[in-house]
C-alpha positions as CSV (number, residue, x, y, z in Angstrom):
1,M,0.5,0.1,0.2
2,V,1.0,3.8,-0.2
3,L,1.5,5.7,3.2
4,I,-0.4,9.2,2.6
5,R,1.6,12.1,3.4
6,W,-0.3,15.1,2.7
7,A,2.5,17.6,4.6
8,G,4.6,19.5,2.0
9,L,3.3,18.5,-1.5
10,A,3.6,21.1,-4.2
11,F,1.1,20.8,-6.9
12,L,0.9,21.6,-10.3
13,A,-0.8,22.6,-13.7
14,V,-1.2,19.7,-15.7
15,N,-3.2,17.9,-18.2
16,L,-3.5,14.4,-17.6
17,A,-4.7,11.7,-20.4
18,H,-5.5,8.2,-18.7
19,A,-6.1,5.3,-19.6
20,T,-9.8,3.3,-19.1
21,S,-12.0,1.0,-21.4
22,G,-13.3,4.6,-23.1
23,H,-9.9,6.2,-23.0
24,L,-11.0,9.1,-21.5
25,T,-9.1,12.1,-21.4
26,S,-9.7,14.6,-18.4
27,R,-8.6,17.8,-17.5
28,A,-8.1,19.2,-14.0
29,P,-8.5,22.6,-13.1
30,S,-5.6,24.8,-13.3
31,A,-3.9,26.1,-10.3
32,E,-4.9,29.4,-10.8
33,N,-8.8,28.6,-11.4
34,I,-8.7,26.6,-8.0
35,L,-6.9,29.9,-6.2
36,A,-10.0,31.7,-8.1
37,A,-12.2,28.9,-6.1
38,A,-10.6,29.4,-3.0
39,E,-11.3,33.0,-3.0
40,A,-14.6,33.0,-3.9
41,L,-15.1,30.7,-0.5
42,Q,-13.9,33.9,1.2
43,G,-16.2,35.6,0.3
44,W,-18.3,34.2,2.4
45,Y,-15.5,34.5,5.3
46,N,-16.8,36.0,8.5
47,P,-13.6,37.1,10.5
48,S,-15.3,37.9,13.7
49,K,-16.9,34.9,14.3
50,G,-14.4,32.8,12.5
51,L,-17.4,30.9,10.3
52,W,-18.5,31.0,6.9
53,D,-21.2,32.7,7.2
54,S,-24.8,30.9,5.0
55,T,-24.0,27.4,6.5
56,N,-23.6,25.4,9.7
57,W,-21.3,25.3,12.2
58,W,-20.0,21.7,11.7
59,N,-19.8,22.5,7.7
60,S,-17.8,25.5,8.4
61,A,-15.3,22.9,9.7
62,N,-15.5,21.4,6.1
63,C,-14.6,24.9,4.9
64,L,-11.7,25.1,6.6
65,T,-10.8,21.6,5.8
66,V,-10.6,21.6,2.3
67,L,-8.4,25.0,2.4
68,A,-6.4,22.6,4.3
69,N,-6.2,20.3,2.0
70,W,-5.6,22.6,-1.0
71,A,-3.0,24.5,1.5
72,L,-1.1,21.1,1.4
73,V,-0.7,21.0,-2.5
74,D,-0.1,24.1,-3.4
75,V,1.6,26.0,-0.7
76,S,2.7,29.0,-2.9
77,R,-1.4,29.2,-4.1
78,S,-2.3,29.0,-0.6
79,R,-0.7,32.1,0.8
80,Q,-1.7,34.4,-1.7
81,I,-5.0,34.2,0.9
82,D,-3.0,33.3,4.2
83,V,-4.9,30.2,5.0
84,P,-2.7,29.9,8.0
85,S,-3.7,32.8,9.4
86,I,-7.3,32.0,8.6
87,I,-6.8,28.2,10.1
88,A,-5.3,30.3,13.6
89,N,-8.8,32.8,13.3
90,T,-11.2,29.6,12.9
91,F,-9.3,28.4,16.2
92,E,-9.3,30.5,18.0
93,K,-13.3,32.5,17.3
94,A,-15.3,29.5,16.2
95,Q,-15.2,28.5,19.9
96,R,-17.0,31.4,20.6
97,D,-20.4,31.0,19.4
98,V,-22.9,31.0,22.3
99,L,-25.6,28.6,20.3
100,R,-27.1,25.4,20.9
101,V,-27.4,23.0,18.1
102,R,-31.1,20.8,17.9
103,K,-31.0,18.2,14.8
104,T,-34.1,16.8,13.6
105,I,-34.4,13.3,10.8
106,R,-36.9,14.2,8.5
107,E,-39.1,11.0,6.8
108,S,-36.9,11.5,4.0
109,G,-34.0,10.6,6.3
110,L,-32.9,14.3,5.9
111,I,-31.4,15.9,9.0
112,E,-32.4,19.4,9.8
113,S,-30.4,21.5,11.9
114,R,-31.7,24.5,14.0
115,Y,-29.7,26.8,15.8
116,D,-30.3,28.8,18.9
117,L,-29.5,31.0,21.7
118,H,-27.3,29.3,24.3
119,A,-29.1,29.7,27.8
120,N,-25.2,29.4,29.6
121,K,-23.3,31.3,27.3
122,R,-21.3,28.0,27.1
123,G,-21.5,27.7,23.5
124,F,-19.4,25.7,21.7
125,T,-15.7,25.8,24.1
126,E,-13.2,23.4,22.7
127,F,-15.2,23.0,19.6
128,L,-17.8,20.7,21.7
129,N,-21.5,20.8,22.1
130,E,-23.9,18.3,21.4
131,Y,-23.2,16.3,18.5
132,Y,-20.5,14.0,18.7
133,D,-20.2,13.8,14.9
134,D,-20.2,17.8,14.9
135,E,-17.2,17.4,17.4
136,G,-15.5,15.0,15.0
137,W,-15.3,17.2,11.9
138,W,-14.0,19.9,13.9
139,A,-11.3,17.3,15.1
140,L,-10.3,16.2,11.5
141,A,-10.4,19.6,10.6
142,L,-7.5,20.9,13.3
143,I,-5.8,17.8,12.2
144,R,-5.7,19.1,9.2
145,A,-5.0,22.4,10.7
146,W,-1.4,20.6,11.9
147,D,-0.8,19.1,8.8
148,V,-0.3,22.3,7.4
149,T,1.5,24.0,10.0
150,R,2.8,22.1,12.6
151,H,1.2,24.0,15.5
152,G,0.7,22.3,18.5
153,P,-2.1,23.5,20.1
154,Y,-4.3,22.5,16.9
155,L,-3.6,18.1,17.9
156,D,-4.0,19.5,21.5
157,M,-7.6,20.5,20.4
158,A,-8.2,17.4,18.0
159,E,-7.3,15.1,21.3
160,R,-9.5,17.1,23.9
161,I,-12.6,16.9,21.4
162,F,-11.5,12.6,20.8
163,R,-11.4,12.3,24.9
164,D,-15.0,14.5,25.0
165,M,-16.2,12.1,22.0
166,Q,-14.8,8.7,24.0
167,G,-17.8,9.5,26.6
168,G,-20.2,8.3,24.1
169,V,-19.0,5.0,23.7
170,D,-21.4,2.5,25.5
171,D,-22.3,-1.1,25.3
172,T,-25.4,-0.4,23.5
173,C,-25.2,-2.6,20.3
174,G,-22.7,-4.0,21.3
175,G,-20.9,-0.8,21.4
176,G,-20.2,2.3,19.0
177,I,-20.6,5.8,19.9
178,W,-23.8,7.3,19.8
179,W,-24.9,9.9,17.3
180,S,-25.7,13.0,20.5
181,K,-25.7,13.5,23.6
182,A,-29.2,12.5,24.5
183,R,-28.1,9.2,23.5
184,D,-31.1,8.6,20.9
185,Y,-29.6,6.9,17.7
186,K,-26.2,5.4,17.0
187,N,-26.0,5.9,13.7
188,A,-22.9,5.4,11.2
189,I,-21.4,9.3,10.1
190,A,-21.0,9.5,14.3
191,N,-18.8,6.1,14.2
192,E,-16.7,6.3,10.8
193,L,-15.7,10.3,12.6
194,Y,-14.6,8.6,15.7
195,L,-13.1,6.0,13.8
196,S,-11.1,8.4,11.7
197,V,-10.3,10.8,14.4
198,A,-9.0,7.9,16.4
199,A,-6.3,6.7,13.4
200,S,-5.4,10.0,12.4
201,L,-4.1,10.8,15.7
202,A,-2.1,7.4,16.0
203,N,-0.9,8.6,12.9
204,R,0.5,12.0,14.2
205,V,0.7,11.4,18.1
206,P,3.5,9.2,18.7
207,T,3.0,9.1,22.7
208,R,-0.1,7.5,22.4
209,E,-0.2,5.4,19.2
210,G,-0.8,2.1,20.6
211,E,-4.2,3.4,22.2
212,Y,-5.4,5.2,19.1
213,V,-4.5,2.3,16.9
214,R,-6.9,-0.3,19.3
215,I,-9.6,2.0,19.8
216,A,-9.4,2.5,16.0
217,A,-9.2,-0.9,15.4
218,D,-11.8,-1.7,18.2
219,T,-14.2,0.6,16.6
220,W,-14.1,-0.9,12.9
221,A,-14.4,-4.2,14.2
222,W,-17.5,-3.3,16.0
223,F,-18.6,-1.0,12.9
224,K,-18.1,-3.9,10.4
225,A,-20.2,-6.3,12.4
226,S,-22.4,-3.9,13.3
227,G,-25.1,-4.0,10.5
228,M,-24.4,-0.4,9.1
229,I,-22.8,-1.9,6.2
230,N,-25.8,-3.9,3.4
231,Q,-25.6,-6.8,1.1
232,D,-24.0,-4.2,-1.7
233,G,-21.2,-2.9,0.1
234,L,-22.6,0.7,0.5
235,V,-23.7,2.2,4.6
236,N,-26.8,3.3,5.4
237,D,-27.5,6.0,8.0
238,G,-28.1,4.0,11.1
239,L,-29.3,1.6,13.4
240,D,-32.6,0.6,14.7
241,I,-33.0,-0.2,18.7
242,L,-35.5,-3.2,18.6
243,P,-37.4,-4.0,22.1
244,D,-35.2,-7.0,22.5
245,G,-31.8,-4.6,22.5
246,R,-31.3,-6.0,18.9
247,C,-29.8,-3.3,16.8
248,V,-30.3,-3.8,13.2
249,N,-29.9,-1.3,10.4
250,N,-32.6,1.0,9.8
251,G,-32.2,1.0,5.5
252,R,-32.4,4.8,5.5
253,P,-30.5,6.4,2.8
254,T,-26.4,5.6,2.0
255,W,-25.9,9.2,1.9
256,T,-22.2,10.0,-0.3
257,Y,-20.7,11.1,2.8
258,N,-21.6,7.6,5.0
259,Q,-19.7,6.0,2.1
260,G,-16.7,8.8,2.4
261,V,-15.9,9.0,5.8
262,L,-15.6,5.0,5.9
263,L,-12.7,5.2,2.8
264,G,-10.8,8.0,5.0
265,G,-10.8,6.3,8.1
266,L,-9.5,3.2,6.4
267,V,-7.0,4.8,4.8
268,E,-5.9,6.1,8.1
269,L,-6.0,2.7,9.8
270,A,-4.2,0.9,7.4
271,V,-1.3,3.6,7.3
272,A,-1.4,3.4,11.2
273,T,-1.1,-0.9,11.5
274,G,0.4,-1.5,8.2
275,N,-2.4,-4.1,7.2
276,G,-3.4,-2.7,3.7
277,S,-6.1,-5.5,3.9
278,V,-8.5,-3.2,6.2
279,L,-8.8,-1.0,2.4
280,D,-10.6,-4.2,1.3
281,Q,-13.7,-2.5,2.5
282,A,-12.9,1.1,1.1
283,V,-12.5,-0.1,-1.9
284,R,-15.5,-2.1,-2.4
285,T,-17.6,0.7,-0.9
286,A,-16.3,3.2,-3.4
287,K,-17.3,1.2,-6.7
288,A,-20.5,0.3,-5.1
289,A,-21.1,4.2,-4.1
290,L,-19.7,5.2,-7.8
291,A,-22.3,2.8,-9.2
292,A,-25.5,3.9,-7.4
293,L,-24.6,7.2,-6.7
294,T,-23.9,8.8,-10.0
295,D,-25.7,9.3,-12.7
296,D,-25.6,8.1,-16.8
297,E,-22.9,10.8,-17.3
298,G,-20.8,9.4,-13.7
299,I,-21.9,12.7,-12.3
300,L,-21.9,11.8,-7.9
301,R,-25.4,13.0,-7.1
302,E,-26.7,12.9,-3.4
303,A,-28.8,9.9,-2.2
304,T,-33.1,9.6,-2.7
305,G,-32.6,12.1,-5.2
306,C,-33.0,15.0,-2.8
307,E,-31.0,17.3,-5.2
308,P,-31.5,20.1,-5.8
309,N,-32.8,20.7,-1.9
310,C,-30.6,18.8,-0.1
311,G,-31.1,21.3,3.0
312,A,-28.0,23.2,4.4
313,D,-26.5,19.2,6.0
314,G,-27.2,17.4,2.7
315,S,-25.5,19.8,0.8
316,Q,-22.5,19.3,2.2
317,F,-22.0,15.6,1.8
318,K,-20.7,15.0,-1.8
319,G,-17.7,16.8,-1.4
320,I,-16.6,15.4,2.1
321,F,-17.0,11.9,-0.9
322,M,-14.6,12.8,-2.9
323,R,-12.1,14.5,-0.4
324,N,-12.3,10.5,1.0
325,L,-12.0,9.2,-2.3
326,A,-8.7,11.3,-3.2
327,Y,-7.5,9.5,-0.1
328,L,-7.8,5.9,-1.1
329,Q,-7.2,6.5,-4.4
330,R,-3.8,7.6,-3.1
331,A,-3.9,4.9,-1.1
332,A,-5.0,1.9,-3.6
333,P,-4.5,4.1,-7.0
334,N,-7.5,2.9,-9.2
335,D,-8.4,4.2,-12.7
336,E,-11.9,4.0,-11.9
337,F,-11.6,6.4,-8.9
338,L,-8.8,8.5,-10.8
339,V,-11.9,8.9,-13.2
340,A,-14.7,9.4,-11.2
341,I,-13.2,12.4,-9.4
342,L,-11.7,13.7,-12.6
343,R,-15.0,13.9,-14.2
344,N,-16.7,15.1,-11.4
345,A,-14.2,17.9,-11.0
346,D,-14.4,18.9,-15.2
347,A,-18.6,18.8,-14.6
348,V,-18.3,21.3,-11.4
349,W,-16.0,23.8,-13.7
350,A,-17.7,23.8,-16.7
351,K,-21.4,23.8,-15.3
352,N,-21.8,24.3,-12.2
353,R,-19.8,27.6,-12.1
354,N,-20.9,31.3,-12.1
355,E,-19.8,34.6,-12.6
356,K,-17.9,34.5,-9.3
357,N,-16.3,31.6,-9.5
358,Q,-19.0,30.1,-6.9
359,F,-20.1,26.7,-7.2
360,G,-23.8,25.3,-6.8
361,I,-25.6,21.8,-5.1
362,S,-25.5,20.2,-8.7
363,W,-21.9,19.4,-9.9
364,S,-24.3,19.4,-13.6
365,G,-25.2,22.5,-13.0
366,P,-26.9,25.1,-12.7
367,P,-25.1,26.9,-10.1
368,E,-28.0,28.5,-8.9
369,A,-30.2,25.5,-8.3
370,G,-31.8,24.8,-4.9
371,G,-30.8,28.6,-4.2
372,G,-27.3,28.6,-4.0
373,P,-24.4,28.6,-4.8
374,N,-23.8,29.1,-0.8
375,A,-20.4,28.5,1.8
376,S,-21.5,24.8,1.8
377,T,-22.4,23.8,-1.6
378,H,-18.8,26.0,-2.8
379,S,-16.5,24.5,-0.4
380,S,-18.5,20.7,-1.1
381,A,-17.9,21.2,-4.8
382,L,-14.0,23.0,-4.3
383,D,-13.4,19.3,-1.8
384,V,-13.3,17.6,-5.1
385,V,-11.9,20.1,-7.6
386,V,-8.7,19.8,-5.0
387,A,-9.4,16.1,-5.1
388,A,-8.6,16.6,-8.6
389,R,-4.8,18.6,-8.5
390,A,-4.2,16.1,-5.8
391,V,-4.8,12.4,-7.7
392,V,-3.4,14.3,-10.9
393,E,-0.4,14.9,-8.6
394,A,-0.5,11.1,-7.3
395,N,-0.7,9.6,-10.6
396,G,3.2,11.3,-11.9
397,A,1.6,13.5,-14.3
398,V,4.1,15.4,-16.1
399,S,4.3,19.2,-15.3
400,N,3.2,21.8,-18.4
401,G,4.1,24.9,-15.7
């Protein structure tokens, strides 16, 4: 297997022609175009809050993550918007929001988040709130921020967040972490994030490597046996707890992000353990997702056909999948994954971009579908654009300048 190393990579403006069954030739968006898209994302950034307006708190963690990933692959251009300063400002101020989040799941399976003033003004201190998945997004964002800067407090905070997440694990359903501190739902995303954060910390905190590896390995063993991975290799949203205490797959949608976070978590676990066989499930799930969740042109669409009205949460999901597919592609190169990433990045740039270089929710366009673009739809699409640059470089393409 190939060991992932993000830090220190410099990305090149390249054209890539690669052989597939259809002899597809794809062009990754140029480095200058990605800079323009990153600048467009900052049009929503609110420096006084350290968050991106027009989207939710957890989505802002993903905005930060995509900027960090871009900084790792194009150091010089990312300096033009000073990504390390954005990271530092977000780290300081995003904890200060004095809000409480409440989430409900619609009949369609979509999550709806509502924010209101927090009674005790505690807000999101140390990036903690009522939902373990929100915490996990910030832990991963801060881990990636550390990859960019090597600034110790970011990794320390990620560890503190993880320690809070550990409090959500119990023996219900034989293990696993609850979605929220109300302990009313064990779902895929919280457990995938728990796995990914643990494995990521194992690869970055040598003094606690053994502990984090054990937690990540145990979480994966539980998740694999939990029933959330269906017969097609796709991950459904979570588990139903039956009156007799048994837990079964609830058959809720196979959201793109539920497929993606598993890929990234297993890549980090493979690096941490040196056991590349754990990537077998990642490859199976990635292939199943590309078969089931793309249109006739190979463009990713959200589960259940919610587009273009996937809500503030669902609009983030596809980029998370493509980000993690790129991690997998670098660990276990596969022409199918390379083609999918490049094809979707092509579509975003050619069909889903307005005159301000902003991206909407539908990657096949138009950018204004669903009332966008906003920081969520844009950062999600930016994820696949950045991913395209990453996989082109990893594929060994030749620079044209």
